[in-house]
C-alpha positions in Angstrom: -22.8 24.8 -5.2 -19.7 23.5 -7.1 -18.8 19.8 -7.2 -15.3 18.4 -7.4 -14.0 14.8 -7.9 -10.5 13.6 -7.1 -8.1 13.1 -10.0 -6.6 9.8 -9.0 -3.7 10.0 -11.5 -2.5 13.2 -9.9 -3.1 12.4 -6.2 -1.6 10.1 -3.6 -2.6 8.8 -0.2 0.3 7.6 2.0 1.1 6.6 5.5 4.2 6.2 7.6 4.7 4.2 10.7 7.9 3.6 12.7 9.4 0.1 12.4 11.6 -1.1 15.3 11.2 2.6 16.4 14.2 3.6 14.3 13.0 4.0 10.7 9.7 4.7 8.9 7.9 2.2 6.7 5.9 4.1 4.0 2.9 2.7 2.4 0.1 3.9 0.1 -3.3 3.1 -1.2 -3.5 2.8 -5.0 -7.3 2.6 -5.0 -9.3 5.6 -3.6 -12.0 8.0 -4.4 -13.0 11.4 -3.0 -15.4 14.2 -3.7 -16.0 17.7 -2.5 -18.8 20.3 -2.7 -18.4 24.0 -1.9 -20.3 27.2 -2.7 -17.5 29.5 -1.6 -14.4 30.4 -3.5 -12.2 29.9 -0.4 -13.8 26.4 0.2 -14.7 27.4 3.8 -18.0 25.6 3.5 -16.5 22.5 1.8 -18.0 19.1 2.4 -15.6 16.3 1.7 -15.9 12.6 1.5 -13.1 10.1 0.9 -12.6 6.3 0.8 -9.7 4.0 0.3 -9.8 0.4 -0.8 -7.8 -1.5 1.8 -7.1 -4.2 -0.7 -4.9 -1.8 -2.7 -2.5 -1.2 0.2 1.2 -1.4 -0.9 4.4 -1.1 1.1 6.6 -2.6 -1.6 6.7 -5.9 0.4 4.0 -8.4 -0.6 4.3 -10.4 2.7 3.8 -7.3 4.8 1.0 -6.1 2.6 -0.9 -9.4 3.0 -0.3 -9.2 6.8 -1.7 -5.6 6.8 -4.8 -6.8 4.9 -5.3 -9.7 7.4 -7.0 -9.9 10.8 -4.0 -8.6 12.7 -4.5 -5.2 11.1 -7.2 -4.0 8.6 -9.3 -7.2 8.3 -9.9 -6.2 4.6 -12.3 -9.1 4.0 -14.7 -7.8 6.6 -13.8 -4.1 6.4 -12.7 -3.4 2.8 -12.9 0.5 3.0 -11.4 3.2 5.0 -13.6 6.3 4.9 -13.5 9.9 5.9 -16.4 12.4 6.0 -15.8 16.0 6.9 -17.7 17.8 9.6 -16.1 21.3 9.6 -13.4 23.3 7.9 -11.7 26.2 9.8 -9.4 28.7 8.0 -6.1 29.2 9.9 -4.5 31.6 7.5 -4.2 32.3 3.8 -3.8 28.9 2.3 -3.9 26.9 5.6 -6.9 25.3 7.3 -8.0 22.6 9.7 -10.3 19.9 8.4 -12.3 18.1 11.0 -14.2 14.9 10.3 -14.9 11.3 11.1 -12.4 8.7 10.1 -13.6 5.1 9.9 -11.1 2.2 9.9 -12.1 -1.4 10.6 -15.6 -0.4 11.4 -14.5 2.0 14.2 -15.2 5.8 13.7 -13.2 8.4 15.5 -13.0 12.2 15.0 -9.8 13.5 13.5 -8.3 16.9 12.6 -6.2 17.2 9.5 -3.8 20.0 8.8 -4.5 21.4 5.3 -2.8 23.5 2.8 -4.4 24.9 -0.3 -2.1 24.6 -3.3 -4.1 26.8 -5.6 -6.3 26.6 -8.6 -5.5 26.2 -12.3 -7.2 25.7 -15.6 -5.8 22.7 -17.4 -5.2 22.6 -21.2 -8.8 21.4 -21.7 -10.4 24.3 -19.8 -11.1 22.3 -16.7 -10.7 23.8 -13.2 -8.3 21.9 -10.9 -7.5 22.6 -7.3 -4.8 21.1 -5.1 -4.6 20.4 -1.4 -2.2 18.7 0.9 -3.7 17.1 4.1 -1.9 15.5 7.0 -2.5 14.1 10.5 -1.3 11.6 13.0 -3.5 9.0 14.5 -3.2 6.2 17.0 -3.7 2.9 15.1 -4.9 1.2 18.3 -8.0 3.4 18.7 -9.1 1.9 15.4 -8.5 -1.7 16.6 -5.2 -2.2 14.8 -3.5 -3.6 17.9 -1.1 -6.2 16.6 2.5 -5.8 17.7 5.5 -7.8 18.7 8.5 -7.3 20.9 12.0 -7.9 19.7 14.5 -10.1 21.5 16.1 -6.9 22.9 12.7 -5.7 24.2 12.0 -3.2 21.5 8.6 -2.6 19.9 8.2 -3.7 16.2 5.5 -1.2 15.1 4.7 2.2 16.7 1.2 3.2 17.6 1.4 6.5 15.9 0.7 6.6 12.1 1.3 9.6 10.0 -1.3 10.1 7.2 -0.7 12.3 4.2 -2.9 13.0 1.2 -1.8 15.1 -1.8 -4.9 15.6 -3.9 -5.9 17.3 -7.1 -9.6 17.9 -7.4 -11.3 18.4 -10.8 -14.4 20.6 -11.0 -17.2 18.6 -12.6 
């Protein structure tokens, strides 16, 4: 069984959500951790766990970030972590897979399916094995209790329900 740990300095976890239903607001978490174990070279038996620190959310707007950390959205004081734990990995084709697992936000756990792409493996200059993956999915924020919204004067919705999540991760064999 091989064990891998995320290399935070070469990874990113981002989200996009429609604002006013015309443009996307992009945010990211600067504090996160992840690990993976696998005994197979193609990672088909991989077990993955991930967590993000809600207090590290940034959208390049301090007022919006504080609102996201508050009770209307993530309630970071009560629920400081977003977590994911894999339950199954299915190979779709060479380099593509579906990663199933349980995503927990605001104390609510729901099953999700992430589309995955294997970027490859490489030895770094120090002889360490590194592997890269890109994962993405879309989730309904409301199923996780993130229900806040407002209506504009013209009747438009301020924040969409659908959130696009993307993780570009580099894992280091330990």
